[in-house]
C-alpha positions as CSV (number, residue, x, y, z in Angstrom):
1,M,54.1,-31.7,25.8
2,V,51.1,-33.3,27.6
3,N,48.0,-33.9,25.4
4,N,45.8,-34.8,28.4
5,C,43.0,-32.6,29.9
6,S,44.0,-31.1,33.2
7,R,40.6,-31.9,34.7
8,C,39.5,-35.3,33.3
9,S,42.7,-36.7,31.7
10,K,41.1,-37.2,28.2
11,D,43.2,-36.5,25.2
12,V,43.1,-32.8,24.0
13,P,43.4,-32.2,20.3
14,Q,46.7,-30.6,19.2
15,A,44.8,-27.7,17.6
16,R,43.4,-26.8,21.1
17,I,46.9,-27.0,22.7
18,D,48.3,-24.7,19.9
19,E,45.6,-22.2,20.8
20,G,46.7,-22.3,24.4
21,Y,44.0,-24.4,26.0
22,T,44.8,-27.1,28.5
23,I,41.2,-28.3,29.0
24,C,39.2,-30.5,26.6
25,V,35.9,-29.3,25.0
26,D,33.7,-31.3,27.4
27,C,35.3,-29.7,30.5
28,S,35.4,-26.1,29.0
29,T,33.1,-23.4,30.5
30,E,33.5,-21.0,27.6
31,E,30.5,-20.7,25.3
32,K,30.8,-21.0,21.5
33,V,30.9,-17.6,19.9
34,S,27.9,-16.6,17.8
35,C,27.2,-13.7,15.5
36,H,24.6,-11.1,14.7
37,T,24.1,-10.1,11.1
38,I,24.0,-6.3,10.5
39,Y,22.5,-4.9,7.3
40,P,23.4,-1.2,6.9
41,H,21.3,-1.1,3.6
42,K,19.6,-3.6,1.4
43,T,22.6,-5.7,0.6
44,G,26.2,-6.1,1.8
45,G,25.5,-7.2,5.3
46,Y,28.3,-8.0,7.7
47,I,28.5,-10.0,11.0
48,Q,29.3,-8.9,14.5
49,V,30.8,-11.6,16.7
50,V,29.0,-11.7,20.0
51,S,28.1,-14.3,22.7
52,K,25.3,-16.8,22.1
53,E,23.0,-15.0,24.6
54,Q,23.6,-11.6,23.0
55,S,23.0,-13.1,19.5
56,E,19.6,-14.5,20.6
57,R,18.6,-11.2,22.1
58,M,19.7,-9.2,19.1
59,N,18.0,-11.6,16.6
60,R,14.8,-11.4,18.6
61,L,14.8,-7.6,18.4
62,D,16.0,-7.2,14.8
63,R,13.4,-7.7,12.1
64,R,16.1,-9.2,9.9
65,G,17.4,-11.6,12.5
66,T,18.8,-14.9,11.1
67,S,17.7,-17.0,14.0
68,V,14.6,-19.3,13.7
69,K,13.6,-18.3,17.1
70,S,13.2,-14.7,16.0
71,S,10.1,-15.4,14.0
72,K,8.1,-16.7,17.0
73,H,6.8,-13.3,17.9
74,Y,5.0,-13.0,14.5
75,K,1.5,-14.2,14.5
76,S,0.9,-17.1,12.1
77,F,-1.9,-16.7,9.5
78,V,-3.7,-18.9,7.1
79,V,-5.0,-17.8,3.8
80,E,-8.4,-19.3,3.2
81,K,-9.2,-19.8,-0.5
82,K,-12.9,-19.4,-1.2
83,E,-14.6,-20.8,-4.2
84,P,-15.5,-18.0,-6.6
85,T,-19.2,-17.3,-6.7
86,E,-20.8,-17.7,-10.0
87,Y,-21.5,-14.5,-11.8
88,K,-25.2,-14.0,-12.5
89,N,-25.8,-12.0,-15.6
90,R,-28.6,-9.7,-14.6
91,R,-29.9,-6.8,-16.7
92,C,-29.9,-3.4,-15.2
93,T,-33.5,-2.5,-14.2
94,K,-32.7,1.1,-13.3
95,V,-34.7,3.5,-15.5
96,Y,-32.9,6.8,-16.3
97,T,-34.2,10.0,-17.9
98,D,-33.2,9.9,-21.6
99,Y,-30.7,12.3,-23.0
100,G,-33.2,14.5,-24.9
101,T,-35.5,15.1,-21.9
102,A,-32.5,15.7,-19.6
103,L,-31.0,18.2,-22.1
104,I,-34.3,20.1,-22.3
105,K,-34.7,20.3,-18.5
106,V,-31.1,21.5,-18.0
107,I,-31.2,24.1,-20.8
108,A,-34.4,25.5,-19.2
109,Y,-32.7,25.6,-15.8
110,Y,-29.6,27.2,-17.4
111,Q,-31.6,30.0,-19.0
112,E,-33.2,30.8,-15.7
113,W,-30.4,30.4,-13.2
114,G,-27.1,30.6,-15.1
115,Y,-24.0,28.5,-15.4
116,E,-22.7,27.7,-11.9
117,P,-26.2,26.7,-10.5
118,T,-26.8,24.6,-13.6
119,L,-23.6,22.6,-13.0
120,K,-24.7,21.9,-9.4
121,Y,-28.2,20.9,-10.6
122,L,-26.5,18.5,-13.1
123,R,-24.4,16.9,-10.3
124,E,-27.6,16.5,-8.2
125,L,-29.4,14.8,-11.1
126,N,-26.5,12.4,-11.5
127,S,-25.9,11.6,-7.8
128,S,-29.6,11.1,-7.2
129,G,-29.7,8.5,-10.0
130,D,-32.0,10.4,-12.4
131,I,-29.4,10.6,-15.2
132,P,-26.3,8.4,-15.8
133,L,-22.8,9.8,-15.8
134,M,-22.4,9.7,-19.6
135,T,-25.6,11.8,-20.0
136,R,-24.3,14.2,-17.4
137,V,-21.0,14.6,-19.3
138,K,-22.7,15.2,-22.6
139,V,-25.2,17.7,-21.2
140,Q,-22.5,19.5,-19.3
141,N,-20.5,19.8,-22.5
142,V,-23.5,21.4,-24.2
143,I,-24.0,23.9,-21.4
144,T,-20.3,24.8,-21.2
145,E,-20.3,25.4,-25.0
146,R,-23.3,27.7,-24.6
147,Y,-21.6,29.5,-21.7
148,L,-18.4,30.0,-23.6
149,N,-20.0,31.0,-26.9
150,P,-22.8,33.4,-26.0
151,S,-25.9,33.7,-28.2
152,P,-26.2,36.6,-30.8
153,R,-28.8,38.2,-28.5
154,A,-26.4,38.2,-25.6
155,L,-23.7,39.7,-27.8
156,I,-26.1,42.5,-28.9
157,R,-26.9,43.3,-25.2
158,K,-23.1,43.5,-24.4
159,I,-22.5,45.8,-27.4
160,N,-25.4,48.1,-26.4
161,K,-24.1,48.3,-22.8
162,G,-20.7,49.2,-24.1
163,V,-18.9,46.3,-22.3
164,M,-16.9,45.2,-25.4
């Protein structure tokens, strides 16, 4: 058997001759085969043997492509670390209506307008900044308790009307 290339007369390795090639690697026009990795789920990927050109195209399109060239289409970014600003301990200068005054106002409003409008009034007082949230919650609990447990006078009125 002849171990020389049919084009350039260089020695051809025996392994190439066993595969059926008569041309050396330098004279060959065939491309090296490449692959594209396919992940049907998180793990357990497999490879598909394709030409180098197809592999480059598929890796560019696939977000999990294994080629270094595939990451070129992503924009690079730099994380800038800023020095933390020093916390200035400032006292709150907001002046709220105290709990007792707010409770008196809201109970008077409740006696005149009823439960639902009183809850709206309480929300307005809180959102406008007149009372803090904790005061609103405490006053709302008092109003709800009054609404659910009527006064003896209201019970007498219900009995006289025959509602109960």
